[in-house]
ChimeraX commands (.cxc) that place a marker at each C-alpha (Angstrom):
marker #1 position 86.52,110.58,70.54 radius 0.5
marker #1 position 84.26,112.59,72.80 radius 0.5
marker #1 position 85.55,115.83,74.17 radius 0.5
marker #1 position 84.19,119.12,75.35 radius 0.5
marker #1 position 85.51,122.67,75.48 radius 0.5
marker #1 position 85.15,123.48,79.15 radius 0.5
marker #1 position 88.87,124.67,79.34 radius 0.5
marker #1 position 91.85,125.61,77.20 radius 0.5
marker #1 position 92.35,121.89,76.35 radius 0.5
marker #1 position 89.68,119.35,75.58 radius 0.5
marker #1 position 88.32,117.19,78.37 radius 0.5
marker #1 position 88.55,113.62,77.15 radius 0.5
marker #1 position 86.33,110.89,78.60 radius 0.5
marker #1 position 87.73,107.40,79.21 radius 0.5
marker #1 position 86.54,104.44,81.22 radius 0.5
marker #1 position 89.18,102.42,83.09 radius 0.5
marker #1 position 89.38,98.77,83.93 radius 0.5
marker #1 position 87.18,97.76,81.05 radius 0.5
marker #1 position 87.31,97.49,77.26 radius 0.5
marker #1 position 83.59,98.32,77.11 radius 0.5
marker #1 position 82.64,102.03,77.30 radius 0.5
marker #1 position 79.63,100.91,79.37 radius 0.5
marker #1 position 81.77,99.25,81.97 radius 0.5
marker #1 position 84.50,100.25,84.29 radius 0.5
marker #1 position 84.98,103.61,85.91 radius 0.5
marker #1 position 84.74,106.85,83.80 radius 0.5
marker #1 position 87.31,109.52,84.24 radius 0.5
marker #1 position 87.96,112.85,82.68 radius 0.5
marker #1 position 91.40,113.43,81.22 radius 0.5
marker #1 position 92.88,116.83,80.34 radius 0.5
marker #1 position 96.16,116.20,78.50 radius 0.5
marker #1 position 97.28,119.85,78.76 radius 0.5
marker #1 position 96.19,121.72,81.87 radius 0.5
marker #1 position 98.95,124.32,81.66 radius 0.5
marker #1 position 97.58,127.70,82.73 radius 0.5
marker #1 position 94.69,126.17,84.70 radius 0.5
marker #1 position 94.52,127.13,88.37 radius 0.5
marker #1 position 93.11,124.89,91.09 radius 0.5
marker #1 position 89.70,126.58,90.88 radius 0.5
marker #1 position 89.39,125.90,87.16 radius 0.5
marker #1 position 90.36,122.24,87.59 radius 0.5
marker #1 position 87.87,121.79,90.33 radius 0.5
marker #1 position 85.18,123.46,88.31 radius 0.5
marker #1 position 85.84,121.14,85.30 radius 0.5
marker #1 position 85.72,118.09,87.51 radius 0.5
marker #1 position 82.46,119.21,89.13 radius 0.5
marker #1 position 80.91,119.96,85.77 radius 0.5
marker #1 position 81.94,116.62,84.34 radius 0.5
marker #1 position 80.63,114.80,87.45 radius 0.5
marker #1 position 82.85,111.73,87.30 radius 0.5
marker #1 position 84.43,110.54,90.54 radius 0.5
marker #1 position 87.78,111.97,89.28 radius 0.5
marker #1 position 89.26,114.01,86.43 radius 0.5
marker #1 position 92.97,113.93,85.75 radius 0.5
marker #1 position 95.04,116.99,84.71 radius 0.5
marker #1 position 98.43,116.84,83.10 radius 0.5
marker #1 position 101.13,119.52,83.15 radius 0.5
marker #1 position 104.88,119.61,82.59 radius 0.5
marker #1 position 107.02,117.34,84.80 radius 0.5
marker #1 position 109.44,118.47,87.50 radius 0.5
marker #1 position 113.01,118.62,86.26 radius 0.5
marker #1 position 114.18,115.75,88.49 radius 0.5
marker #1 position 111.44,113.22,87.50 radius 0.5
marker #1 position 113.89,111.08,85.54 radius 0.5
marker #1 position 111.50,110.13,82.76 radius 0.5
marker #1 position 112.38,109.73,79.11 radius 0.5
marker #1 position 111.85,112.95,77.12 radius 0.5
marker #1 position 108.18,113.47,76.35 radius 0.5
marker #1 position 107.04,110.59,78.68 radius 0.5
marker #1 position 107.06,112.28,82.03 radius 0.5
marker #1 position 104.28,114.51,83.40 radius 0.5
marker #1 position 102.87,116.10,86.52 radius 0.5
marker #1 position 99.48,114.50,87.19 radius 0.5
marker #1 position 96.77,115.84,89.58 radius 0.5
marker #1 position 93.35,114.55,90.30 radius 0.5
marker #1 position 90.13,116.33,91.25 radius 0.5
marker #1 position 86.81,114.88,92.35 radius 0.5
marker #1 position 83.71,117.08,92.02 radius 0.5
marker #1 position 84.39,118.27,95.58 radius 0.5
marker #1 position 88.15,118.43,96.10 radius 0.5
marker #1 position 91.62,117.46,94.99 radius 0.5
marker #1 position 92.55,113.86,95.65 radius 0.5
marker #1 position 96.11,112.77,96.43 radius 0.5
marker #1 position 96.01,109.76,94.09 radius 0.5
marker #1 position 93.52,108.08,91.80 radius 0.5
marker #1 position 94.29,104.74,90.13 radius 0.5
marker #1 position 91.53,104.62,87.55 radius 0.5
marker #1 position 92.21,108.12,86.31 radius 0.5
marker #1 position 95.94,107.23,86.13 radius 0.5
marker #1 position 95.13,104.16,83.97 radius 0.5
marker #1 position 92.77,106.24,81.78 radius 0.5
marker #1 position 95.42,108.94,81.37 radius 0.5
marker #1 position 98.13,106.46,80.51 radius 0.5
marker #1 position 96.01,104.78,77.84 radius 0.5
marker #1 position 95.03,108.18,76.39 radius 0.5
marker #1 position 98.70,109.07,76.16 radius 0.5
marker #1 position 99.58,105.65,74.76 radius 0.5
marker #1 position 97.11,106.21,71.92 radius 0.5
marker #1 position 98.95,109.48,71.07 radius 0.5
marker #1 position 102.60,108.87,71.82 radius 0.5
marker #1 position 102.72,105.08,71.68 radius 0.5
marker #1 position 102.93,102.25,74.27 radius 0.5
marker #1 position 105.91,102.24,76.59 radius 0.5
marker #1 position 106.99,103.56,79.95 radius 0.5
marker #1 position 105.47,106.69,81.52 radius 0.5
marker #1 position 106.30,108.48,84.80 radius 0.5
marker #1 position 103.83,110.65,86.68 radius 0.5
marker #1 position 104.67,113.02,89.49 radius 0.5
marker #1 position 101.52,112.94,91.65 radius 0.5
marker #1 position 100.68,114.56,94.98 radius 0.5
marker #1 position 101.27,111.14,96.59 radius 0.5
marker #1 position 104.63,110.59,94.98 radius 0.5
marker #1 position 106.15,109.26,91.78 radius 0.5
marker #1 position 104.06,106.64,89.97 radius 0.5
marker #1 position 105.58,104.77,86.99 radius 0.5
marker #1 position 103.15,103.25,84.46 radius 0.5
marker #1 position 103.74,100.70,81.71 radius 0.5
marker #1 position 101.45,100.79,78.71 radius 0.5
marker #1 position 101.27,97.76,76.48 radius 0.5
marker #1 position 99.13,96.78,73.53 radius 0.5
marker #1 position 97.52,93.34,73.05 radius 0.5
marker #1 position 94.57,92.16,70.96 radius 0.5
marker #1 position 93.91,95.63,69.62 radius 0.5
marker #1 position 93.55,97.37,72.98 radius 0.5
marker #1 position 95.90,99.19,75.34 radius 0.5
marker #1 position 96.47,98.19,78.94 radius 0.5
marker #1 position 98.21,100.19,81.67 radius 0.5
marker #1 position 99.92,98.93,84.82 radius 0.5
marker #1 position 100.76,101.43,87.55 radius 0.5
marker #1 position 103.26,100.91,90.29 radius 0.5
marker #1 position 102.08,102.37,93.64 radius 0.5
marker #1 position 104.03,104.39,96.14 radius 0.5
marker #1 position 105.27,102.56,99.24 radius 0.5
marker #1 position 102.13,101.20,101.03 radius 0.5
marker #1 position 101.34,100.73,104.70 radius 0.5
marker #1 position 98.38,99.82,106.99 radius 0.5
marker #1 position 97.24,101.00,110.36 radius 0.5
marker #1 position 94.71,99.98,112.97 radius 0.5
marker #1 position 91.30,101.57,113.16 radius 0.5
marker #1 position 89.87,102.24,116.62 radius 0.5
marker #1 position 86.82,100.29,117.93 radius 0.5
marker #1 position 84.89,103.58,118.14 radius 0.5
marker #1 position 85.63,104.53,114.55 radius 0.5
marker #1 position 84.85,101.04,113.29 radius 0.5
marker #1 position 81.54,101.08,115.17 radius 0.5
marker #1 position 80.77,104.47,113.53 radius 0.5
marker #1 position 81.59,103.15,110.09 radius 0.5
marker #1 position 79.33,100.12,110.59 radius 0.5
marker #1 position 76.53,102.36,111.81 radius 0.5
marker #1 position 76.82,104.63,108.79 radius 0.5
marker #1 position 76.80,101.60,106.51 radius 0.5
marker #1 position 73.99,99.97,108.48 radius 0.5
marker #1 position 76.09,96.76,108.74 radius 0.5
marker #1 position 75.73,94.67,111.85 radius 0.5
marker #1 position 79.09,93.63,113.20 radius 0.5
marker #1 position 78.14,90.06,112.51 radius 0.5
marker #1 position 78.10,90.77,108.75 radius 0.5
marker #1 position 81.83,91.29,108.83 radius 0.5
marker #1 position 84.15,88.47,107.65 radius 0.5
marker #1 position 86.38,87.68,110.63 radius 0.5
marker #1 position 89.17,86.65,108.31 radius 0.5
marker #1 position 89.53,90.29,107.23 radius 0.5
marker #1 position 90.58,92.43,110.24 radius 0.5
marker #1 position 89.42,96.05,109.71 radius 0.5
marker #1 position 92.35,98.26,108.83 radius 0.5
marker #1 position 93.16,101.58,107.19 radius 0.5
marker #1 position 95.35,100.81,104.15 radius 0.5
marker #1 position 97.42,103.28,102.13 radius 0.5
marker #1 position 99.12,103.10,98.72 radius 0.5
marker #1 position 98.79,106.74,97.64 radius 0.5
marker #1 position 95.47,107.39,99.42 radius 0.5
marker #1 position 93.85,106.10,102.66 radius 0.5
marker #1 position 91.02,103.49,102.55 radius 0.5
marker #1 position 89.19,101.67,105.28 radius 0.5
marker #1 position 89.14,97.98,104.42 radius 0.5
marker #1 position 86.14,95.97,105.62 radius 0.5
marker #1 position 85.42,92.33,104.71 radius 0.5
marker #1 position 81.83,91.22,104.02 radius 0.5
marker #1 position 80.83,87.81,105.23 radius 0.5
marker #1 position 78.60,87.11,102.25 radius 0.5
marker #1 position 78.17,88.32,98.65 radius 0.5
marker #1 position 74.62,89.40,99.52 radius 0.5
marker #1 position 75.90,91.67,102.22 radius 0.5
marker #1 position 78.22,93.39,99.73 radius 0.5
marker #1 position 75.44,93.68,97.20 radius 0.5
marker #1 position 73.13,95.37,99.71 radius 0.5
marker #1 position 74.82,98.72,99.86 radius 0.5
marker #1 position 72.53,101.45,101.21 radius 0.5
marker #1 position 74.33,103.82,103.58 radius 0.5
marker #1 position 74.01,107.15,105.41 radius 0.5
marker #1 position 75.87,109.44,102.99 radius 0.5
marker #1 position 76.38,112.38,105.32 radius 0.5
marker #1 position 77.33,110.26,108.35 radius 0.5
marker #1 position 79.91,108.20,106.40 radius 0.5
marker #1 position 81.28,111.35,104.78 radius 0.5
marker #1 position 81.81,112.97,108.17 radius 0.5
marker #1 position 83.73,109.98,109.49 radius 0.5
marker #1 position 85.82,109.72,106.34 radius 0.5
marker #1 position 86.79,113.39,106.51 radius 0.5
marker #1 position 87.81,113.00,110.14 radius 0.5
marker #1 position 89.96,109.95,109.29 radius 0.5
marker #1 position 91.26,111.41,106.01 radius 0.5
marker #1 position 89.82,108.45,104.04 radius 0.5
marker #1 position 89.37,108.50,100.28 radius 0.5
marker #1 position 87.00,105.49,100.08 radius 0.5
marker #1 position 85.82,102.59,102.18 radius 0.5
marker #1 position 87.01,99.38,100.54 radius 0.5
marker #1 position 84.31,96.73,101.02 radius 0.5
marker #1 position 85.53,93.23,100.06 radius 0.5
marker #1 position 84.03,89.83,99.61 radius 0.5
marker #1 position 86.36,86.88,98.89 radius 0.5
marker #1 position 85.07,84.43,96.27 radius 0.5
marker #1 position 88.27,82.43,95.83 radius 0.5
marker #1 position 91.96,82.36,96.90 radius 0.5
marker #1 position 92.87,85.27,94.61 radius 0.5
marker #1 position 89.41,86.43,93.42 radius 0.5
marker #1 position 87.57,89.23,95.22 radius 0.5
marker #1 position 84.45,91.34,94.75 radius 0.5
marker #1 position 84.81,94.96,95.91 radius 0.5
marker #1 position 82.75,98.09,96.32 radius 0.5
marker #1 position 83.93,101.58,97.27 radius 0.5
marker #1 position 81.59,104.25,98.84 radius 0.5
marker #1 position 83.03,107.61,97.96 radius 0.5
marker #1 position 80.90,110.31,99.63 radius 0.5
marker #1 position 83.90,112.65,100.23 radius 0.5
marker #1 position 84.24,112.88,96.42 radius 0.5
marker #1 position 80.59,113.76,96.02 radius 0.5
marker #1 position 79.46,110.47,94.56 radius 0.5
marker #1 position 77.74,107.57,96.22 radius 0.5
marker #1 position 80.08,104.91,94.90 radius 0.5
marker #1 position 83.21,104.60,92.78 radius 0.5
marker #1 position 82.85,102.03,90.00 radius 0.5
marker #1 position 86.48,100.76,89.85 radius 0.5
marker #1 position 89.03,102.09,92.30 radius 0.5
marker #1 position 92.67,101.54,91.41 radius 0.5
marker #1 position 94.05,103.35,94.43 radius 0.5
marker #1 position 91.92,101.23,96.79 radius 0.5
marker #1 position 92.98,98.07,94.84 radius 0.5
marker #1 position 96.61,98.95,95.45 radius 0.5
marker #1 position 95.88,99.55,99.15 radius 0.5
marker #1 position 94.00,96.30,99.42 radius 0.5
marker #1 position 96.86,94.36,97.82 radius 0.5
marker #1 position 99.25,95.71,100.46 radius 0.5
marker #1 position 96.73,94.97,103.22 radius 0.5
marker #1 position 96.10,91.39,102.03 radius 0.5
marker #1 position 99.82,90.62,101.79 radius 0.5
marker #1 position 100.69,92.19,105.15 radius 0.5
marker #1 position 97.97,90.20,106.94 radius 0.5
marker #1 position 98.98,86.96,105.23 radius 0.5
marker #1 position 95.67,86.62,103.43 radius 0.5
marker #1 position 97.44,85.98,100.11 radius 0.5
marker #1 position 100.94,84.79,99.32 radius 0.5
marker #1 position 103.81,87.25,98.68 radius 0.5
marker #1 position 103.94,87.14,94.92 radius 0.5
marker #1 position 100.24,86.58,94.29 radius 0.5
marker #1 position 98.25,88.10,91.39 radius 0.5
marker #1 position 94.80,89.05,92.55 radius 0.5
marker #1 position 91.68,89.70,90.48 radius 0.5
marker #1 position 89.23,92.28,91.82 radius 0.5
marker #1 position 85.73,92.53,90.28 radius 0.5
marker #1 position 84.08,95.84,90.80 radius 0.5
marker #1 position 81.12,97.72,89.42 radius 0.5
marker #1 position 78.88,94.68,88.94 radius 0.5
marker #1 position 76.31,95.95,91.37 radius 0.5
marker #1 position 76.27,99.36,89.65 radius 0.5
marker #1 position 75.79,97.90,86.19 radius 0.5
marker #1 position 79.38,98.93,85.18 radius 0.5
marker #1 position 81.51,95.77,85.57 radius 0.5
marker #1 position 85.22,96.22,85.63 radius 0.5
marker #1 position 88.26,93.99,86.24 radius 0.5
marker #1 position 91.35,95.14,88.20 radius 0.5
marker #1 position 94.51,93.04,88.36 radius 0.5
marker #1 position 96.67,93.51,91.48 radius 0.5
marker #1 position 100.18,92.15,91.28 radius 0.5
marker #1 position 102.39,91.54,94.37 radius 0.5
marker #1 position 106.11,90.88,93.84 radius 0.5
marker #1 position 108.40,89.28,96.38 radius 0.5
marker #1 position 110.94,91.72,97.71 radius 0.5
marker #1 position 109.03,94.80,96.50 radius 0.5
marker #1 position 106.59,96.42,98.90 radius 0.5
marker #1 position 104.98,98.37,96.11 radius 0.5
marker #1 position 101.79,97.14,94.45 radius 0.5
marker #1 position 101.10,97.06,90.72 radius 0.5
marker #1 position 97.52,97.59,89.57 radius 0.5
marker #1 position 96.61,97.09,85.91 radius 0.5
marker #1 position 93.66,97.13,83.58 radius 0.5
marker #1 position 92.43,98.28,80.21 radius 0.5
marker #1 position 90.88,101.59,79.33 radius 0.5
marker #1 position 88.85,102.86,76.37 radius 0.5
marker #1 position 87.49,106.14,75.15 radius 0.5
marker #1 position 83.80,106.82,75.83 radius 0.5
marker #1 position 82.22,107.71,72.48 radius 0.5
marker link #1:1,2 radius 0.2
marker link #1:2,3 radius 0.2
marker link #1:3,4 radius 0.2
marker link #1:4,5 radius 0.2
marker link #1:5,6 radius 0.2
marker link #1:6,7 radius 0.2
marker link #1:7,8 radius 0.2
marker link #1:8,9 radius 0.2
marker link #1:9,10 radius 0.2
marker link #1:10,11 radius 0.2
marker link #1:11,12 radius 0.2
marker link #1:12,13 radius 0.2
marker link #1:13,14 radius 0.2
marker link #1:14,15 radius 0.2
marker link #1:15,16 radius 0.2
marker link #1:16,17 radius 0.2
marker link #1:17,18 radius 0.2
marker link #1:18,19 radius 0.2
marker link #1:19,20 radius 0.2
marker link #1:20,21 radius 0.2
marker link #1:21,22 radius 0.2
marker link #1:22,23 radius 0.2
marker link #1:23,24 radius 0.2
marker link #1:24,25 radius 0.2
marker link #1:25,26 radius 0.2
marker link #1:26,27 radius 0.2
marker link #1:27,28 radius 0.2
marker link #1:28,29 radius 0.2
marker link #1:29,30 radius 0.2
marker link #1:30,31 radius 0.2
marker link #1:31,32 radius 0.2
marker link #1:32,33 radius 0.2
marker link #1:33,34 radius 0.2
marker link #1:34,35 radius 0.2
marker link #1:35,36 radius 0.2
marker link #1:36,37 radius 0.2
marker link #1:37,38 radius 0.2
marker link #1:38,39 radius 0.2
marker link #1:39,40 radius 0.2
marker link #1:40,41 radius 0.2
marker link #1:41,42 radius 0.2
marker link #1:42,43 radius 0.2
marker link #1:43,44 radius 0.2
marker link #1:44,45 radius 0.2
marker link #1:45,46 radius 0.2
marker link #1:46,47 radius 0.2
marker link #1:47,48 radius 0.2
marker link #1:48,49 radius 0.2
marker link #1:49,50 radius 0.2
marker link #1:50,51 radius 0.2
marker link #1:51,52 radius 0.2
marker link #1:52,53 radius 0.2
marker link #1:53,54 radius 0.2
marker link #1:54,55 radius 0.2
marker link #1:55,56 radius 0.2
marker link #1:56,57 radius 0.2
marker link #1:57,58 radius 0.2
marker link #1:58,59 radius 0.2
marker link #1:59,60 radius 0.2
marker link #1:60,61 radius 0.2
marker link #1:61,62 radius 0.2
marker link #1:62,63 radius 0.2
marker link #1:63,64 radius 0.2
marker link #1:64,65 radius 0.2
marker link #1:65,66 radius 0.2
marker link #1:66,67 radius 0.2
marker link #1:67,68 radius 0.2
marker link #1:68,69 radius 0.2
marker link #1:69,70 radius 0.2
marker link #1:70,71 radius 0.2
marker link #1:71,72 radius 0.2
marker link #1:72,73 radius 0.2
marker link #1:73,74 radius 0.2
marker link #1:74,75 radius 0.2
marker link #1:75,76 radius 0.2
marker link #1:76,77 radius 0.2
marker link #1:77,78 radius 0.2
marker link #1:78,79 radius 0.2
marker link #1:79,80 radius 0.2
marker link #1:80,81 radius 0.2
marker link #1:81,82 radius 0.2
marker link #1:82,83 radius 0.2
marker link #1:83,84 radius 0.2
marker link #1:84,85 radius 0.2
marker link #1:85,86 radius 0.2
marker link #1:86,87 radius 0.2
marker link #1:87,88 radius 0.2
marker link #1:88,89 radius 0.2
marker link #1:89,90 radius 0.2
marker link #1:90,91 radius 0.2
marker link #1:91,92 radius 0.2
marker link #1:92,93 radius 0.2
marker link #1:93,94 radius 0.2
marker link #1:94,95 radius 0.2
marker link #1:95,96 radius 0.2
marker link #1:96,97 radius 0.2
marker link #1:97,98 radius 0.2
marker link #1:98,99 radius 0.2
marker link #1:99,100 radius 0.2
marker link #1:100,101 radius 0.2
marker link #1:101,102 radius 0.2
marker link #1:102,103 radius 0.2
marker link #1:103,104 radius 0.2
marker link #1:104,105 radius 0.2
marker link #1:105,106 radius 0.2
marker link #1:106,107 radius 0.2
marker link #1:107,108 radius 0.2
marker link #1:108,109 radius 0.2
marker link #1:109,110 radius 0.2
marker link #1:110,111 radius 0.2
marker link #1:111,112 radius 0.2
marker link #1:112,113 radius 0.2
marker link #1:113,114 radius 0.2
marker link #1:114,115 radius 0.2
marker link #1:115,116 radius 0.2
marker link #1:116,117 radius 0.2
marker link #1:117,118 radius 0.2
marker link #1:118,119 radius 0.2
marker link #1:119,120 radius 0.2
marker link #1:120,121 radius 0.2
marker link #1:121,122 radius 0.2
marker link #1:122,123 radius 0.2
marker link #1:123,124 radius 0.2
marker link #1:124,125 radius 0.2
marker link #1:125,126 radius 0.2
marker link #1:126,127 radius 0.2
marker link #1:127,128 radius 0.2
marker link #1:128,129 radius 0.2
marker link #1:129,130 radius 0.2
marker link #1:130,131 radius 0.2
marker link #1:131,132 radius 0.2
marker link #1:132,133 radius 0.2
marker link #1:133,134 radius 0.2
marker link #1:134,135 radius 0.2
marker link #1:135,136 radius 0.2
marker link #1:136,137 radius 0.2
marker link #1:137,138 radius 0.2
marker link #1:138,139 radius 0.2
marker link #1:139,140 radius 0.2
marker link #1:140,141 radius 0.2
marker link #1:141,142 radius 0.2
marker link #1:142,143 radius 0.2
marker link #1:143,144 radius 0.2
marker link #1:144,145 radius 0.2
marker link #1:145,146 radius 0.2
marker link #1:146,147 radius 0.2
marker link #1:147,148 radius 0.2
marker link #1:148,149 radius 0.2
marker link #1:149,150 radius 0.2
marker link #1:150,151 radius 0.2
marker link #1:151,152 radius 0.2
marker link #1:152,153 radius 0.2
marker link #1:153,154 radius 0.2
marker link #1:154,155 radius 0.2
marker link #1:155,156 radius 0.2
marker link #1:156,157 radius 0.2
marker link #1:157,158 radius 0.2
marker link #1:158,159 radius 0.2
marker link #1:159,160 radius 0.2
marker link #1:160,161 radius 0.2
marker link #1:161,162 radius 0.2
marker link #1:162,163 radius 0.2
marker link #1:163,164 radius 0.2
marker link #1:164,165 radius 0.2
marker link #1:165,166 radius 0.2
marker link #1:166,167 radius 0.2
marker link #1:167,168 radius 0.2
marker link #1:168,169 radius 0.2
marker link #1:169,170 radius 0.2
marker link #1:170,171 radius 0.2
marker link #1:171,172 radius 0.2
marker link #1:172,173 radius 0.2
marker link #1:173,174 radius 0.2
marker link #1:174,175 radius 0.2
marker link #1:175,176 radius 0.2
marker link #1:176,177 radius 0.2
marker link #1:177,178 radius 0.2
marker link #1:178,179 radius 0.2
marker link #1:179,180 radius 0.2
marker link #1:180,181 radius 0.2
marker link #1:181,182 radius 0.2
marker link #1:182,183 radius 0.2
marker link #1:183,184 radius 0.2
marker link #1:184,185 radius 0.2
marker link #1:185,186 radius 0.2
marker link #1:186,187 radius 0.2
marker link #1:187,188 radius 0.2
marker link #1:188,189 radius 0.2
marker link #1:189,190 radius 0.2
marker link #1:190,191 radius 0.2
marker link #1:191,192 radius 0.2
marker link #1:192,193 radius 0.2
marker link #1:193,194 radius 0.2
marker link #1:194,195 radius 0.2
marker link #1:195,196 radius 0.2
marker link #1:196,197 radius 0.2
marker link #1:197,198 radius 0.2
marker link #1:198,199 radius 0.2
marker link #1:199,200 radius 0.2
marker link #1:200,201 radius 0.2
marker link #1:201,202 radius 0.2
marker link #1:202,203 radius 0.2
marker link #1:203,204 radius 0.2
marker link #1:204,205 radius 0.2
marker link #1:205,206 radius 0.2
marker link #1:206,207 radius 0.2
marker link #1:207,208 radius 0.2
marker link #1:208,209 radius 0.2
marker link #1:209,210 radius 0.2
marker link #1:210,211 radius 0.2
marker link #1:211,212 radius 0.2
marker link #1:212,213 radius 0.2
marker link #1:213,214 radius 0.2
marker link #1:214,215 radius 0.2
marker link #1:215,216 radius 0.2
marker link #1:216,217 radius 0.2
marker link #1:217,218 radius 0.2
marker link #1:218,219 radius 0.2
marker link #1:219,220 radius 0.2
marker link #1:220,221 radius 0.2
marker link #1:221,222 radius 0.2
marker link #1:222,223 radius 0.2
marker link #1:223,224 radius 0.2
marker link #1:224,225 radius 0.2
marker link #1:225,226 radius 0.2
marker link #1:226,227 radius 0.2
marker link #1:227,228 radius 0.2
marker link #1:228,229 radius 0.2
marker link #1:229,230 radius 0.2
marker link #1:230,231 radius 0.2
marker link #1:231,232 radius 0.2
marker link #1:232,233 radius 0.2
marker link #1:233,234 radius 0.2
marker link #1:234,235 radius 0.2
marker link #1:235,236 radius 0.2
marker link #1:236,237 radius 0.2
marker link #1:237,238 radius 0.2
marker link #1:238,239 radius 0.2
marker link #1:239,240 radius 0.2
marker link #1:240,241 radius 0.2
marker link #1:241,242 radius 0.2
marker link #1:242,243 radius 0.2
marker link #1:243,244 radius 0.2
marker link #1:244,245 radius 0.2
marker link #1:245,246 radius 0.2
marker link #1:246,247 radius 0.2
marker link #1:247,248 radius 0.2
marker link #1:248,249 radius 0.2
marker link #1:249,250 radius 0.2
marker link #1:250,251 radius 0.2
marker link #1:251,252 radius 0.2
marker link #1:252,253 radius 0.2
marker link #1:253,254 radius 0.2
marker link #1:254,255 radius 0.2
marker link #1:255,256 radius 0.2
marker link #1:256,257 radius 0.2
marker link #1:257,258 radius 0.2
marker link #1:258,259 radius 0.2
marker link #1:259,260 radius 0.2
marker link #1:260,261 radius 0.2
marker link #1:261,262 radius 0.2
marker link #1:262,263 radius 0.2
marker link #1:263,264 radius 0.2
marker link #1:264,265 radius 0.2
marker link #1:265,266 radius 0.2
marker link #1:266,267 radius 0.2
marker link #1:267,268 radius 0.2
marker link #1:268,269 radius 0.2
marker link #1:269,270 radius 0.2
marker link #1:270,271 radius 0.2
marker link #1:271,272 radius 0.2
marker link #1:272,273 radius 0.2
marker link #1:273,274 radius 0.2
marker link #1:274,275 radius 0.2
marker link #1:275,276 radius 0.2
marker link #1:276,277 radius 0.2
marker link #1:277,278 radius 0.2
marker link #1:278,279 radius 0.2
marker link #1:279,280 radius 0.2
marker link #1:280,281 radius 0.2
marker link #1:281,282 radius 0.2
marker link #1:282,283 radius 0.2
marker link #1:283,284 radius 0.2
marker link #1:284,285 radius 0.2
marker link #1:285,286 radius 0.2
marker link #1:286,287 radius 0.2
marker link #1:287,288 radius 0.2
marker link #1:288,289 radius 0.2
marker link #1:289,290 radius 0.2
marker link #1:290,291 radius 0.2
marker link #1:291,292 radius 0.2
view
């Protein structure tokens, strides 16, 4: 397993939402960040250069996890701390599962408590996280126009079936539907302009979506506020999108969605989004594997 010595504990490298080290979204994982201050964690994340690195410390007393299976979990991009990161959560859960066995984990994150189930099948581990309570909100016409200008998307390239919204399930994401797969593939945006808008709206990514089938979607996530052009597989945005799609009646309550991400970056990944009747929370699952 690849590690480095940029801190008191090794920085492990995993990719999430893929069983292939060349696919999915890479994340750094520090299983023991005790004694690290914010500056050290940010420096490690910046040096590693992945969209996020996860840092584990002891859990709060009232977390309610089984002994040895609860942790405080924080996430840093190369530029700043992030309230929640799905792919780094999945990567961390699988790294823990390899060491303490499959089962239930509970993470105290800046966004709230996130339970994760780790299971083993066909020789690989899979993690399913349960989001915090989600919600959506409107985006103003002026902010939508600025987002489209930064993306260089004509308004006619939007899918009218997908009303633009800001969706939250631990972090805020602007959801925009692409009318064609070609529109989604042609991502070439103004980094500084989109970053400025996202900072003003407190967005983590912009979730760009193309619908291929009733429960099958292609997605891309520009992430300039994190210091990278694009996130390869975005669990937090997947959770937010699941809540958005259900709230707007685009999918049934109780649907299981498949999100394909990373194809246009050469790092294909698969995210499963599960919606359960009577439970507003969203479950996002996928595999993860160490990067050798």
